[in-house]
C-alpha positions as semicolon CSV with decimal commas, in nm:
position;residue;x (nm);y (nm);z (nm)
1;M;2,598;0,202;5,401
2;K;2,793;0,518;5,479
3;R;2,974;0,323;5,744
4;L;3,065;0,069;5,473
5;V;3,187;0,328;5,254
6;S;3,389;0,500;5,527
7;L;3,543;0,175;5,623
8;V;3,673;0,114;5,264
9;S;3,813;0,453;5,245
10;L;3,964;0,423;5,590
11;L;4,178;0,137;5,471
12;F;4,383;0,377;5,283
13;V;4,332;0,704;5,476
14;V;4,555;0,536;5,752
15;A;4,812;0,465;5,490
16;S;4,807;0,823;5,327
17;V;5,067;0,983;5,541
18;Q;5,326;0,952;5,285
19;S;5,693;1,034;5,338
20;A;5,805;1,049;4,966
21;E;5,647;1,184;4,636
22;F;5,753;1,117;4,290
23;F;5,624;1,281;3,976
24;V;5,587;1,144;3,619
25;S;5,520;1,380;3,319
26;Y;5,553;1,394;2,940
27;D;5,819;1,665;2,971
28;G;6,016;1,460;3,230
29;N;6,334;1,272;3,211
30;D;6,413;0,939;3,364
31;S;6,751;1,071;3,469
32;W;6,606;1,342;3,696
33;S;6,510;1,289;4,057
34;G;6,136;1,265;3,992
35;K;6,076;1,494;4,289
36;L;5,951;1,808;4,106
37;S;5,603;1,822;3,957
38;S;5,752;2,007;3,649
39;P;6,111;2,078;3,513
40;N;6,316;2,352;3,678
41;K;6,406;2,646;3,479
42;S;6,751;2,531;3,409
43;K;6,613;2,180;3,279
44;T;6,850;2,000;3,522
45;D;6,585;1,831;3,736
46;G;6,209;1,748;3,720
47;P;5,978;1,461;3,691
48;F;6,040;1,133;3,558
49;A;5,925;1,058;3,196
50;T;5,805;0,693;3,253
51;V;5,596;0,510;3,523
52;R;5,870;0,246;3,540
53;A;6,138;0,493;3,647
54;A;5,899;0,596;3,922
55;Q;5,843;0,238;4,020
56;T;6,226;0,199;4,058
57;A;6,242;0,501;4,272
58;V;5,972;0,396;4,493
59;R;6,144;0,057;4,552
60;S;6,452;0,248;4,683
61;A;6,243;0,495;4,887
62;K;5,973;0,306;5,046
63;A;6,190;0,166;5,334
64;K;6,177;0,514;5,471
65;G;5,795;0,533;5,449
66;G;5,507;0,508;5,202
67;C;5,513;0,679;4,858
68;T;5,289;0,838;4,614
69;V;5,358;0,849;4,245
70;W;5,184;1,147;4,097
71;L;5,099;1,115;3,727
72;R;5,073;1,439;3,528
73;A;4,823;1,468;3,226
74;G;4,896;1,271;2,915
75;T;4,871;0,927;2,752
76;Y;5,149;0,678;2,863
77;R;5,175;0,397;2,614
78;F;5,284;0,058;2,704
79;D;5,443;-0,216;2,485
80;S;5,459;-0,446;2,784
81;P;5,280;-0,459;3,118
82;L;5,373;-0,251;3,422
83;T;5,453;-0,542;3,655
84;L;5,428;-0,521;4,028
85;T;5,559;-0,784;4,255
86;T;5,615;-0,816;4,635
87;E;5,892;-0,561;4,636
88;D;5,649;-0,312;4,517
89;S;5,425;-0,348;4,828
90;G;5,345;-0,100;5,096
91;T;5,258;-0,157;5,452
92;A;4,964;-0,099;5,683
93;S;5,092;0,237;5,785
94;N;5,261;0,337;5,458
95;S;5,090;0,244;5,141
96;I;5,195;0,298;4,782
97;V;4,969;0,504;4,565
98;Y;4,995;0,567;4,185
99;A;4,735;0,857;4,121
100;A;4,653;1,117;3,877
101;Y;4,795;1,460;3,997
102;R;4,512;1,697;4,085
103;K;4,270;1,497;3,883
104;E;4,445;1,569;3,561
105;K;4,359;1,333;3,269
106;V;4,598;1,040;3,281
107;V;4,583;0,754;3,047
108;F;4,762;0,411;3,044
109;S;4,721;0,276;2,682
110;G;4,834;-0,037;2,503
111;A;4,714;0,112;2,159
112;K;4,915;0,256;1,873
113;A;4,798;0,545;1,674
114;V;4,715;0,509;1,290
115;T;4,813;0,840;1,161
116;K;4,857;0,798;0,779
117;W;4,570;0,751;0,553
118;A;4,531;0,753;0,184
119;K;4,259;0,728;-0,076
120;V;4,200;0,378;-0,225
121;T;4,352;0,359;-0,571
122;D;4,389;-0,017;-0,623
123;E;4,128;-0,090;-0,898
124;A;4,075;-0,452;-0,769
125;V;3,993;-0,315;-0,428
126;L;3,772;-0,035;-0,559
127;K;3,580;-0,300;-0,763
128;R;3,512;-0,492;-0,447
129;L;3,388;-0,193;-0,261
130;P;3,027;-0,092;-0,281
131;A;2,986;0,188;-0,537
132;S;2,867;0,427;-0,263
133;A;3,189;0,377;-0,061
134;R;3,454;0,419;-0,320
135;D;3,494;0,807;-0,285
136;F;3,493;0,791;0,088
137;V;3,681;0,473;0,222
138;V;4,043;0,538;0,307
139;Q;4,328;0,298;0,374
140;A;4,632;0,270;0,612
141;D;4,945;0,063;0,531
142;L;5,002;-0,083;0,875
143;T;5,331;-0,217;0,807
144;A;5,472;0,103;0,675
145;Q;5,347;0,270;1,024
146;G;5,551;0,023;1,230
147;F;5,274;-0,225;1,308
148;T;5,358;-0,588;1,308
149;K;5,148;-0,891;1,265
150;S;5,195;-0,979;1,643
151;D;5,050;-0,627;1,709
152;I;4,755;-0,694;1,510
153;G;4,705;-1,060;1,641
154;G;4,445;-1,277;1,443
155;F;4,097;-1,387;1,434
156;V;4,076;-1,699;1,657
157;S;3,791;-1,908;1,804
158;R;3,641;-1,734;2,108
159;G;3,327;-1,737;2,305
160;F;3,126;-1,956;2,544
161;G;3,351;-2,226;2,699
162;R;3,666;-2,106;2,524
163;A;3,977;-1,989;2,702
164;V;4,022;-1,624;2,746
165;V;4,294;-1,526;2,488
166;P;4,412;-1,199;2,340
167;S;4,157;-1,056;2,104
168;H;4,246;-0,945;1,755
169;S;4,318;-0,580;1,715
170;E;4,022;-0,336;1,683
171;L;3,983;0,010;1,545
172;Y;3,895;0,287;1,779
173;V;3,822;0,644;1,635
174;D;3,804;0,941;1,868
175;G;3,815;0,723;2,172
176;L;3,518;0,507;2,065
177;P;3,500;0,151;1,898
178;T;3,408;0,141;1,546
179;T;3,212;-0,123;1,361
180;I;3,388;-0,413;1,179
181;T;3,187;-0,503;0,855
182;R;2,904;-0,754;0,913
183;F;2,659;-0,934;0,699
184;P;2,378;-0,889;0,766
185;Y;2,436;-0,550;0,902
186;S;2,153;-0,607;1,173
187;G;1,973;-0,930;1,231
188;W;2,084;-1,275;1,146
189;L;2,115;-1,542;0,884
190;K;1,999;-1,900;0,957
191;I;2,168;-2,235;0,931
192;E;1,979;-2,432;0,664
193;E;2,118;-2,784;0,728
194;P;2,431;-2,901;0,924
195;I;2,645;-3,118;0,701
196;S;2,911;-3,238;0,940
197;E;3,091;-3,117;1,263
198;S;3,264;-2,844;1,068
199;T;3,023;-2,772;0,787
200;F;2,678;-2,631;0,725
201;S;2,459;-2,500;0,445
202;Y;2,313;-2,134;0,492
203;M;2,031;-1,918;0,339
204;S;2,157;-1,642;0,147
205;D;2,293;-1,559;-0,198
206;V;2,483;-1,253;-0,099
207;P;2,811;-1,418;-0,031
208;A;2,835;-1,508;-0,399
209;S;2,910;-1,144;-0,456
210;W;3,234;-1,151;-0,256
211;A;3,546;-1,190;-0,436
212;K;3,775;-1,310;-0,141
213;T;3,695;-1,473;0,192
214;D;4,046;-1,507;0,343
215;N;3,990;-1,279;0,617
216;L;3,641;-1,391;0,710
217;I;3,508;-1,497;1,044
218;V;3,148;-1,603;1,150
219;H;2,969;-1,545;1,488
220;G;2,674;-1,733;1,592
221;F;2,438;-1,870;1,849
222;W;2,473;-2,200;1,670
223;T;2,250;-2,418;1,901
224;W;2,126;-2,241;2,199
225;D;2,064;-1,879;2,256
226;W;2,268;-1,871;2,570
227;A;2,592;-1,985;2,407
228;D;2,788;-1,807;2,135
229;S;3,107;-1,839;1,962
230;Y;3,332;-1,687;1,676
231;E;3,479;-1,930;1,424
232;V;3,727;-1,887;1,146
233;V;3,606;-1,959;0,809
234;K;3,809;-2,234;0,645
235;N;3,618;-2,257;0,314
236;L;3,310;-2,097;0,170
237;D;3,155;-2,247;-0,136
238;V;2,920;-1,982;-0,240
239;S;2,785;-2,177;-0,533
240;K;2,655;-2,449;-0,292
241;R;2,594;-2,211;-0,007
242;L;2,830;-2,426;0,216
243;L;3,043;-2,300;0,497
244;E;3,338;-2,477;0,664
245;T;3,499;-2,361;0,981
246;V;3,840;-2,417;1,128
247;T;3,856;-2,636;1,448
248;P;3,716;-2,620;1,717
249;H;3,408;-2,530;1,533
250;G;3,074;-2,386;1,674
251;V;3,016;-2,431;2,034
252;Y;2,762;-2,718;2,079
253;G;2,780;-2,794;1,707
254;Y;2,579;-2,651;1,426
255;K;2,184;-2,679;1,448
256;K;1,926;-2,627;1,189
257;G;1,786;-2,287;1,246
258;G;2,079;-2,156;1,439
259;R;2,154;-1,788;1,392
260;F;2,475;-1,639;1,267
261;A;2,648;-1,360;1,087
262;F;2,956;-1,304;0,878
263;Y;3,216;-1,054;0,973
264;N;3,520;-0,877;0,824
265;I;3,396;-0,862;0,465
266;L;3,542;-0,572;0,221
267;E;3,240;-0,595;0,000
268;Q;3,017;-0,499;0,302
269;L;3,202;-0,177;0,374
270;D;2,883;0,014;0,292
271;R;2,845;0,286;0,568
272;P;3,044;0,549;0,755
273;G;3,201;0,424;1,078
274;A;3,266;0,081;0,944
275;Y;3,609;-0,090;0,886
276;F;3,770;-0,410;0,723
277;L;4,107;-0,533;0,843
278;D;4,320;-0,735;0,587
279;S;4,544;-0,890;0,842
280;Q;4,723;-1,081;0,574
281;N;4,851;-0,783;0,381
282;M;4,835;-0,555;0,688
283;V;4,607;-0,290;0,529
284;L;4,319;-0,134;0,719
285;Y;4,027;0,010;0,524
286;Y;3,790;0,257;0,714
287;W;3,492;0,485;0,589
288;P;3,525;0,793;0,816
289;K;3,225;0,965;0,976
290;T;3,418;1,299;0,985
291;E;3,684;1,465;0,774
292;T;3,931;1,466;1,058
293;F;3,963;1,194;1,319
294;K;4,216;1,024;1,558
295;A;4,245;0,646;1,520
296;E;4,411;0,388;1,713
297;L;4,446;0,007;1,711
298;N;4,471;-0,184;2,040
299;T;4,802;-0,383;2,011
300;L;4,917;-0,488;2,369
301;S;4,852;-0,856;2,401
302;E;4,872;-0,860;2,780
303;P;4,714;-0,656;3,066
304;L;4,854;-0,302;3,101
305;V;4,907;-0,363;3,468
306;K;5,005;-0,703;3,627
307;A;5,027;-0,740;4,010
308;S;5,110;-1,043;4,201
309;K;5,155;-1,088;4,573
310;V;5,136;-0,715;4,617
311;Q;5,001;-0,546;4,936
312;Y;4,879;-0,203;5,032
313;V;4,895;-0,049;4,673
314;K;4,627;0,186;4,529
315;F;4,576;0,314;4,174
316;K;4,363;0,619;4,154
317;G;4,218;0,844;3,882
318;I;4,381;0,661;3,585
319;A;4,216;0,546;3,251
320;F;4,322;0,205;3,140
321;E;4,257;0,144;2,755
322;G;4,371;-0,018;2,453
323;S;4,476;-0,362;2,556
324;R;4,380;-0,662;2,358
325;M;4,346;-0,841;2,694
326;S;4,250;-0,628;3,001
327;G;4,355;-0,315;3,193
328;L;4,449;-0,490;3,520
329;D;4,528;-0,840;3,627
330;A;4,588;-0,857;3,999
331;S;4,652;-1,194;4,169
332;D;4,711;-1,290;4,525
333;V;4,698;-0,939;4,648
334;K;4,587;-0,791;4,981
335;M;4,473;-0,431;5,055
336;F;4,492;-0,361;4,683
337;Q;4,245;-0,089;4,577
338;V;4,146;0,053;4,243
339;E;3,960;0,395;4,282
340;G;3,821;0,633;4,046
341;C;3,963;0,460;3,740
342;T;3,819;0,381;3,396
343;F;3,868;0,061;3,201
344;R;3,756;0,106;2,838
345;N;3,831;-0,022;2,482
346;M;3,956;-0,355;2,596
347;G;3,966;-0,675;2,395
348;N;3,843;-0,898;2,692
349;Y;3,758;-0,809;3,058
350;G;3,810;-0,466;3,202
351;A;3,997;-0,600;3,500
352;Q;4,053;-0,899;3,699
353;L;4,145;-0,926;4,071
354;T;4,210;-1,226;4,313
355;G;4,296;-1,150;4,680
356;E;4,192;-1,026;5,018
357;S;4,038;-0,706;5,132
358;S;4,087;-0,563;4,790
359;G;3,874;-0,437;4,508
360;F;3,733;-0,154;4,306
361;L;3,563;0,175;4,420
362;S;3,384;0,425;4,201
363;C;3,532;0,299;3,866
364;D;3,372;0,293;3,521
365;I;3,399;0,001;3,280
366;V;3,275;0,047;2,921
367;N;3,339;-0,093;2,587
368;T;3,498;-0,420;2,653
369;G;3,506;-0,728;2,425
370;A;3,416;-0,996;2,699
371;G;3,312;-0,874;3,042
372;G;3,358;-0,610;3,311
373;I;3,524;-0,721;3,623
374;I;3,631;-1,073;3,761
375;L;3,644;-1,056;4,140
376;T;3,772;-1,356;4,352
377;G;3,848;-1,353;4,721
378;G;3,843;-1,619;4,992
379;D;3,892;-1,998;5,036
380;R;3,597;-2,224;4,976
381;K;3,748;-2,524;5,132
382;T;3,780;-2,341;5,455
383;L;3,499;-2,090;5,406
384;T;3,749;-1,812;5,477
385;P;3,595;-1,478;5,353
386;G;3,789;-1,276;5,101
387;K;3,633;-0,938;5,184
388;C;3,691;-0,809;4,839
389;F;3,438;-0,572;4,686
390;V;3,307;-0,390;4,380
391;E;3,138;-0,067;4,498
392;N;2,984;0,239;4,321
393;C;3,103;0,130;3,979
394;D;2,937;0,192;3,650
395;I;2,955;-0,102;3,409
396;S;2,823;-0,098;3,063
397;L;2,867;-0,207;2,693
398;Y;3,080;-0,504;2,818
399;N;2,988;-0,773;2,576
400;N;3,098;-0,613;2,247
401;W;3,231;-0,942;2,111
402;E;3,190;-1,240;2,331
403;R;2,811;-1,212;2,403
404;T;2,740;-1,488;2,669
405;Y;2,869;-1,582;3,013
406;R;3,102;-1,281;3,026
407;P;2,900;-1,080;3,278
408;G;2,943;-0,731;3,403
409;I;3,071;-0,870;3,727
410;H;3,191;-1,231;3,786
411;I;3,203;-1,288;4,169
412;M;3,373;-1,602;4,303
413;G;3,516;-1,752;4,628
414;V;3,365;-1,655;4,971
415;G;3,237;-1,349;5,153
416;N;3,282;-1,081;4,901
417;R;3,048;-0,790;4,823
418;L;2,902;-0,611;4,525
419;T;2,729;-0,291;4,631
420;R;2,583;0,021;4,482
421;N;2,693;-0,044;4,128
422;R;2,520;0,042;3,806
423;I;2,539;-0,247;3,539
424;H;2,356;-0,208;3,201
425;E;2,358;-0,232;2,816
426;S;2,439;-0,602;2,757
427;P;2,330;-0,889;2,540
428;H;2,358;-1,144;2,836
429;M;2,396;-1,134;3,223
430;A;2,500;-0,863;3,457
431;I;2,626;-1,083;3,749
432;L;2,740;-1,432;3,758
433;L;2,803;-1,570;4,100
434;H;2,997;-1,864;4,226
435;G;3,081;-1,949;4,575
436;N;2,952;-1,883;4,932
437;N;2,825;-1,604;5,163
438;H;2,857;-1,321;4,905
439;T;2,643;-1,014;4,935
440;V;2,497;-0,842;4,628
441;E;2,315;-0,528;4,737
442;Y;2,192;-0,196;4,640
443;N;2,278;-0,229;4,270
444;E;2,080;-0,098;3,971
445;V;2,068;-0,348;3,683
446;F;1,885;-0,270;3,359
447;R;1,890;-0,332;2,983
448;V;2,076;-0,655;3,012
449;C;1,986;-0,999;2,859
450;L;1,904;-0,804;2,546
451;D;2,010;-1,062;2,274
452;T;1,988;-1,404;2,449
453;R;1,720;-1,637;2,595
454;D;1,715;-1,861;2,893
455;A;1,924;-1,593;3,067
456;G;1,938;-1,412;3,399
457;A;2,036;-1,053;3,487
458;F;2,170;-1,234;3,806
459;Y;2,262;-1,589;3,761
460;M;2,407;-1,882;3,969
461;G;2,333;-2,252;3,971
462;R;2,424;-2,631;3,952
463;D;2,601;-2,648;4,275
464;F;2,444;-2,764;4,607
465;T;2,746;-2,626;4,812
466;E;2,713;-2,248;4,690
467;L;2,503;-2,155;5,002
468;G;2,463;-1,839;5,226
469;N;2,449;-1,587;4,938
470;V;2,235;-1,279;4,986
471;I;2,067;-1,084;4,695
472;Q;1,900;-0,784;4,864
473;F;1,790;-0,427;4,782
474;N;1,871;-0,435;4,416
475;Y;1,664;-0,266;4,141
476;F;1,624;-0,479;3,825
477;H;1,429;-0,325;3,552
478;D;1,378;-0,334;3,179
479;N;1,562;-0,646;3,119
480;G;1,541;-0,890;2,829
481;K;1,406;-0,843;2,481
482;L;1,374;-1,178;2,312
483;G;1,191;-1,351;2,601
484;D;1,272;-1,633;2,843
485;T;1,456;-1,400;3,055
486;Q;1,460;-1,367;3,448
487;A;1,591;-1,091;3,672
488;V;1,721;-1,344;3,948
489;Y;1,795;-1,677;3,811
490;L;1,856;-1,956;4,067
491;D;1,929;-2,216;3,796
492;D;1,977;-2,597;3,837
493;W;1,940;-2,654;4,204
494;A;2,085;-2,332;4,335
495;S;2,017;-2,329;4,692
496;G;2,035;-2,150;5,030
497;T;1,998;-1,810;4,875
498;T;1,819;-1,520;5,015
499;V;1,644;-1,275;4,783
500;Y;1,517;-1,009;4,996
501;G;1,382;-0,650;4,947
502;N;1,452;-0,618;4,578
503;V;1,246;-0,420;4,342
504;I;1,195;-0,599;3,984
505;V;1,017;-0,436;3,704
506;N;0,958;-0,543;3,351
507;S;1,224;-0,830;3,346
508;G;1,046;-1,148;3,228
509;R;1,030;-1,388;3,531
510;A;1,121;-1,179;3,826
511;V;1,268;-1,472;4,028
512;M;1,323;-1,827;3,917
513;V;1,381;-2,117;4,148
514;G;1,514;-2,393;3,929
515;G;1,470;-2,706;4,139
516;G;1,676;-2,570;4,439
517;R;1,597;-2,576;4,802
518;D;1,611;-2,352;5,119
519;N;1,581;-2,045;4,923
520;R;1,412;-1,741;5,077
521;I;1,213;-1,502;4,861
522;E;1,078;-1,238;5,087
523;N;0,975;-0,865;5,092
524;N;1,035;-0,796;4,716
525;I;0,824;-0,570;4,499
526;L;0,768;-0,760;4,183
527;V;0,600;-0,558;3,897
528;D;0,483;-0,696;3,565
529;G;0,636;-1,043;3,622
530;N;0,572;-1,321;3,379
531;P;0,551;-1,477;3,630
532;A;0,669;-1,285;3,930
533;I;0,808;-1,626;4,088
534;H;0,879;-1,953;3,916
535;V;0,954;-2,263;4,106
536;D;0,993;-2,608;3,949
537;A;1,078;-2,958;4,051
538;R;1,304;-3,038;3,745
539;G;1,487;-3,309;3,927
540;T;1,173;-3,514;3,897
541;G;1,101;-3,404;3,541
542;W;1,304;-3,310;3,241
543;A;1,632;-3,293;3,439
544;K;1,594;-3,615;3,635
545;Y;1,890;-3,760;3,456
546;Y;2,106;-3,566;3,698
547;F;2,006;-3,803;3,963
548;E;1,994;-4,135;3,776
549;P;2,275;-4,374;3,843
550;N;2,418;-4,337;3,499
551;G;2,313;-3,978;3,461
552;T;2,529;-3,644;3,482
553;R;2,733;-3,642;3,807
554;T;2,805;-3,266;3,808
555;L;2,609;-3,203;4,131
556;F;2,774;-3,484;4,328
557;E;3,124;-3,407;4,199
558;R;3,088;-3,060;4,331
559;L;2,956;-3,186;4,657
560;D;3,255;-3,417;4,706
561;A;3,508;-3,147;4,599
562;M;3,394;-2,923;4,895
563;N;3,382;-3,202;5,151
564;Y;3,035;-3,118;5,204
565;N;2,972;-3,361;5,500
566;K;3,269;-3,233;5,708
567;P;3,347;-2,900;5,881
568;P;3,338;-2,625;5,800
569;F;3,065;-2,706;5,556
570;S;2,884;-2,938;5,783
571;T;2,883;-2,703;6,066
572;T;2,800;-2,381;5,882
573;Y;2,522;-2,540;5,661
574;P;2,392;-2,818;5,903
575;L;2,122;-2,937;5,642
576;L;2,391;-3,011;5,377
577;P;2,554;-3,327;5,503
578;N;2,219;-3,509;5,490
579;I;2,131;-3,400;5,141
580;L;2,182;-3,715;4,953
581;K;1,927;-3,878;5,212
582;D;1,686;-3,585;5,170
583;D;1,536;-3,631;4,826
584;P;1,793;-3,393;4,651
585;Q;1,587;-3,390;4,346
586;L;1,293;-3,209;4,537
587;P;1,278;-2,834;4,583
588;K;1,238;-2,838;4,960
589;R;1,206;-2,571;5,227
590;N;1,165;-2,269;5,004
591;T;1,017;-1,981;5,152
592;I;0,802;-1,723;4,935
593;S;0,638;-1,460;5,163
594;K;0,555;-1,098;5,217
595;N;0,625;-1,010;4,843
596;L;0,431;-0,744;4,664
597;I;0,324;-0,899;4,324
598;V;0,181;-0,624;4,117
599;N;0,024;-0,699;3,790
600;G;0,141;-0,978;3,572
601;R;0,111;-1,360;3,656
602;P;0,194;-1,428;4,015
603;F;0,330;-1,789;4,022
604;D;0,438;-2,078;3,797
605;L;0,463;-2,407;3,974
606;L;0,602;-2,681;3,738
607;D;0,684;-3,044;3,706
608;G;0,381;-3,135;3,922
609;L;0,482;-2,901;4,204
610;K;0,179;-2,789;4,419
611;R;0,138;-2,500;4,642
612;D;0,131;-2,720;4,953
613;K;0,479;-2,857;4,864
614;I;0,627;-2,515;4,936
615;P;0,639;-2,492;5,320
616;V;0,596;-2,118;5,318
617;L;0,390;-1,950;5,026
618;E;0,194;-1,696;5,218
619;D;0,124;-1,333;5,306
620;N;0,206;-1,219;4,953
621;W;0,015;-0,915;4,801
622;I;-0,132;-1,009;4,474
623;G;-0,319;-0,749;4,271
624;G;-0,289;-0,403;4,137
625;D;-0,125;-0,096;4,273
626;P;-0,088;-0,149;4,663
627;G;-0,058;0,224;4,734
628;F;0,270;0,348;4,564
629;V;0,314;0,723;4,514
630;S;0,316;0,638;4,137
631;L;0,323;0,286;3,992
632;E;0,343;0,431;3,629
633;G;0,599;0,688;3,718
634;R;0,802;0,415;3,921
635;N;0,805;0,583;4,255
636;F;0,765;0,281;4,479
637;A;0,756;0,470;4,798
638;F;0,403;0,430;4,976
639;A;0,148;0,716;4,971
640;T;-0,022;0,512;5,256
641;R;0,062;0,190;5,434
642;T;-0,292;0,085;5,476
643;L;-0,306;-0,182;5,205
644;I;0,015;-0,363;5,305
645;G;-0,004;-0,347;5,682
646;D;-0,158;-0,698;5,697
647;I;0,150;-0,868;5,553
648;K;0,406;-0,653;5,754
649;F;0,591;-0,550;5,443
650;K;0,901;-0,364;5,544
651;Q;1,009;-0,043;5,362
652;I;1,296;-0,085;5,108
653;P;1,585;0,177;5,148
654;Y;1,542;0,324;4,796
655;E;1,775;0,605;4,855
656;K;2,074;0,365;4,911
657;I;2,018;0,192;4,561
658;G;2,254;0,290;4,280
659;L;2,563;0,503;4,249
660;Y;2,659;0,769;4,500
661;K;2,881;1,086;4,488
662;D;3,221;1,066;4,645
663;G;3,569;1,220;4,565
664;S;3,592;1,024;4,240
665;R;3,227;1,037;4,123
666;T;3,097;1,387;4,132
667;S;2,758;1,333;3,964
668;V;2,518;1,036;3,942
669;P;2,228;0,940;3,704
670;Q;1,876;0,922;3,831
671;V;1,772;0,595;3,955
672;W;1,390;0,615;3,983
673;G;1,137;0,702;3,733
674;V;1,055;0,580;3,384
675;L;1,360;0,479;3,187
676;P;1,413;0,686;2,878
677;S;1,373;0,502;2,552
678;K;1,675;0,400;2,362
């Protein structure tokens, strides 16, 4: 692992011999040379005032060598993205670096400050507020402070299956997200009856007390607990308890018993830290937690930094925040690295990158509306590896709005790597994988899948061609809360995956093989599984319609899309070309061996599947404590190897799992031991 880390660093160490330096500072001037870190005594020269001025200087200077742009402490606000193109590239020997100077606090922000607040005096508004709130709620006239409706955006349909679009503007106070008003404040209402595609009845009399509903939205898990969406309310008939939404309506339609909640209701502004946004009249209402506070609304509707066809560029030590989209969108890049950066308070993903030999090192992603990092590299048609990476990153609280299928890391393409990351605090999945030959290793994943069912901390599925992926030496623990959760979810015929050397504790089903084949589940420690390992033959049971002549064609369309029976797929995966003649509906050639299955239920074999239909189901330890230093204390090193010697279980490199210290990450949390309650 140290060698892998050093190789990542070496890519830019070689390029660190810079021949030019420029500085950017709050007390700078874009007419100066930018070559001084602070203004000279006569105020005739010094740093630039903007990053864009430094970018222009780099374009002129880089022909003579690589460049570093040193950013002095401060918040640099963007009303449009910093755009990098081919002419902003470095070379293998002379890279371009944008970095915080001597680890000073540098922020790229797409937010605007809300500075003027007043007591609420309008009697009509006061009457709508709860009595307990009337003396405390303050309001801000956004138009008077220079905000426009395009800054604020609007509430739109978003969620599962919806395109990623700019979010509405959110209120952040003292650097943290606040809470938009919600009813009920916790828990959910239920759909009483679906009436039409757009309308349903609900079970509550509280909305009858709301005077206006023209800023109202609803969020729900309308049909399935793995698919949510936000919808704009078109009409609310409180006398009949009927709710009508604007097109496109709830994802998968409205189903009796589906759970949902109302959002953005002035009458529900009933506690400190909550806000209501009247986007029609451009007035913001907020109940402060403290007498003094700093407030911002994220307003930029694009990424803070956009890079396309850029090579040998690094961003280091910068905090990206306050975009209604994301902090970074890098496409078709090469040797592009983001190191020691923070992405927070975003309306959608933290960052997105597509490229080659590029990625994220020692970054933090927190408080995003719809996911952490999207990473894509390589060419699936040719199985060319992308060699992209997310390493030593801490990703949490990344589903604040869209709650499903917006993972902490979405990895796609071929031959990319996720290693030593910490992913936690989410209603749904940590890692979503598409593609081939990826490696997911040494990560710690916990407290995810907390508000969903039929969910996996790690998830992939429904494609026979996504082969060669390795899930090894990860620690999944304390995941799921509602039930029907799995740590490693190989859904809908996911095949050819290696699950090796993982530690999985208290996470529902530890490993699910959902009808797939050629999977290897070996040398894992599976504690308190329910069950530890699930294998089914769904292609012969409830999901056999996927293989019927008039059934769903998804699996076969994805086979054809990859030319599965021709090189390189046919040569790299020699069993694949014959799959349609090899009973594709059956879970063939799965290997389950040398696992330590401690407590809980060991196996579920469904759809008539018998133990003798799994070629290798042997040498698994099933029972109580096999000799750990402390099972209750979650120290899974062995006090003695006597009990497991017979199955030749190989020691797991516990010390390599989780975050590590480097130049950007100076402290790391404890990995092993009992997780504190939260």
